[in-house]
N, C-alpha and C positions, 0 to 999 in steps of 0.2 A: 868834902863835897857833900852837898845835900841833894836828895833825890825826891821829887814830888810826883805823885800820880794825879794828873789833871781830872777835873770833874767830867770832861767828855769821855775819858778813858774809864773812869769809875762807872759811868752809866753803861758802857759796853761790857766791861768785865769787873763786876763788883768783887769777885773772888781773887783778883790778881794779887800775887805776892812775888816780890823780887829780892835779890841780894846784890849789894854793892860791895865789892872787895877792892881794897887798895894795897899795894905792896911796892917796895923798892926791889928792883930786879936788875939782872944782867942778861941781856939777850945774846944769842949766838946764831950763826947761819944755819946750823944743822946739829942735831943730837941723835946719835945712833941708837942709844938705849931708849930714848923716847919713841923713836920710830918702831922699835921692836914691840913696845907696848901697843902702839897704834895697830900694827899688823896682827897682833894677838887678839885684840878686841874685834877687829874687822873679820877675822876668821870665825870667831864665836858668833857674831851677828849673821854671817852668811849661813850658818847652820840653824839659826833660830827664826829668822824673819824673811819676808818677801817684800817686794816694793809695794804690795797692796796691804799686807798686814802691818807694816810700820805705821801706816796712817791711823791705826787703832791704838797706838801708844798714847797714853793720856796726855803726856807733855806735848806731843805733836798734834793730836786731834783737837786739843783745846786752843792751840795757836791757830790752826786752820779755821776753827769756829770764829775766833776773834777777827781774823782777816775778812771772812764773809760778812760778819756783823758791821765791820768798818767800810764794806763796799769793795773789797779787793778779792780777786780770784786767787786762792792759795795754790792752785796748780800752775798758774802763769807766773806768779811772784812767790816762788816757794820759800818758806822759812829756811834759814841756813841749816838748821839741824836736820831737817828732812832731806835737803839737797845733799848734805854730806853722807847721810846714811844710805840714800839711794845710790850714790856713786859706789859705796862699799858693796852693796848688794848686787850691783851690776858688774862687779869685778873690775871696775875702773880704779886706777891709781888716784889717791888723793893728791891734791896740789901741795907740794912742799914749799913753804915760804921761809919761815925762820922759826926758831924754837918757841917764842911766845905765841905766834899764830898757830903753830902746829899743836902746841899744848892746849890751847883753848879749843881748837877743833876736836881734839881727843875728848875733852870734858863735855863738849856739846854732843858728840856721838854717844858717849857713855850714858848720858841722862836724857837725851832727847830735847833739852831746852835750847832755844836760840840764845847765844851768849855773845855779848859785845865786848871786845877788848880794845882799849884805847890808851894812847899816850896822854896821861892826865895833865901833863905840862902844856898841852896844846888847847885845853879848854879855855873858853872865855867866861869869866865869872866863877862863882862857887856853887851854882845850882843847876841841876839837870831836871827837866820836866818831861814826863812821858805823856804825849798827846797823840793826835791823829794828823797825818799829813793833809795839807790843804791843796786845793786846785791851783796849779801853776807854781807850787813851791819848788824852788831850785834845790837840787840835791845831787851831788856827785858821788856815786857809789865807788868803792875801791875797785879799780880795774874794770869798771863798767860804764864809765862816763855818766852823763846825766840820766837819772832814772825818774820815773813818775811815782812819787810817793803819796799821791793823793789816795787816801783811804788806808794807808799803812800806819801801824803804830810807829811813833818816832820819838826819840829823845832829842830835846833841844837844849843847848846852852844859851848864853846871852847873845850869841851871834846867829844861831840857827840850828838846823838839824845836824846831829852827829851820829845817830845810830838807828837802824831799823832791824827787825828780825831777818830781813832779806839781805841787807848789805849795810855795813858801816860806811862812814864818810871819809873821803880822802884827807880832809883837813885834820882829823884827829887820829889818823891811823898809827899803829905801832911801826917802828923801824928798828934797825939794829942799834940805834942810838938811844932807844927808849930806856929810861931809868925808873920812871914813876908810872906804874901800871894801874889802870882802873878797869874793873870787870863788872859787867851788869848781866845778871842771870834773870831771864824772863819766865816766871812761873804763871802762865795764864790758866793753868789747871788749879791754882790755889793750894797746892800741896807744899806747905811750908817746910815740913820735915825733909822732903826730897830736895827742895831748893837749898836748904842748909847743907844737906849731904853733898850736893853738887859743889857748893862753895868750899866745903872742907876738902873735897877731892882736889879742887884746883889749888888750894893751899899746899896739899901734899905734893902735887906735881911741881909747883914753884920751888919748894924746898929741894926737890930732887934735881931739877933741871935749870934753875935760873939763879943759883947762888943767893936765894932769898930766904927770909925767915917765915915766909908764907903770908905776911901782912895781916890785916884785920878786915872783917866784913860786918855789915849790919843788914837787917831785914827792913824792907819798906813795902807798903801795900796800899790797896784802895782803902779809902776811909770808910766806905759804906759797909 
């Protein structure tokens, strides 16, 4: 899979750096050891952050800045990473989906980046392009129905939108039958080292919890 950052996104965020990871995996409904890791990290964050101070994390503040620059209110359409950490800090339980979804949620909480996880076999074509949502563009968020992605950063394949930092699309979502995983890490803060660390952390989690060798990843970025 090739990933391209469009000119319109480069103008909004010239420092953008992302990681694309692909791996062969085996999904499962629930993994007790993984949830022990999630609970351990949640407890740590509750001792270190508040719902206000989390907005100052560079990975989250940079994403919020890009939302505003694209014309979207980040408090109304929260980036997924921020929404996950807020639930943790408010003492709410995280939604338990399946091992791949839970694993990617853990990686997103740990680093603060909004991360898209997809069933790669459901993409149309061999290229994903990161652009900005258009007025009236149809988009069905996972479990959310049709959402207004006008002004949201969005990845598109040959058929249309597949992922935003707020919600991925129903068409390419992971299921228990997913065997070919593709993950996109969105570093709107331009911190390549931290994006790489996040990708390598996901590889570690995949080896532990999805009968995977961790797959491979590459870095992509704005050209400017």
